[in-house]
C-alpha positions in Angstrom: -4.1 -11.9 9.3 -5.8 -14.4 11.5 -6.3 -11.9 14.4 -8.0 -9.5 11.9 -10.3 -12.3 10.7 -11.4 -13.1 14.2 -12.1 -9.4 14.9 -14.2 -9.1 11.7 -16.1 -12.3 12.6 -16.9 -11.0 16.1 -18.0 -7.6 14.6 -20.4 -9.4 12.2 -21.9 -11.5 15.0 -22.8 -8.3 17.0 -23.8 -6.1 14.0 -27.1 -5.9 12.2 -27.4 -7.2 8.6 -27.7 -3.7 7.3 -24.5 -2.6 9.0 -22.6 -5.6 7.6 -23.8 -4.9 4.1 -22.7 -1.3 4.4 -19.3 -2.5 5.6 -19.0 -4.9 2.7 -20.0 -2.2 0.2 -17.3 0.1 1.7 -14.7 -2.5 1.3 -15.8 -3.2 -2.3 -15.4 0.5 -3.1 -11.8 0.6 -1.8 -10.8 -2.9 -3.0 -12.5 -3.4 -6.4 -12.5 -6.8 -8.1 -9.1 -7.6 -9.6 -7.0 -6.2 -6.7 
């Protein structure tokens, strides 16, 4: 779990805001609220 969080944090640091928002939207589609 912790290793994955570090990887995501590093990805967000290097990525543009638009890319981050697209990634967040993708995660929301596959993991809707309540799961």
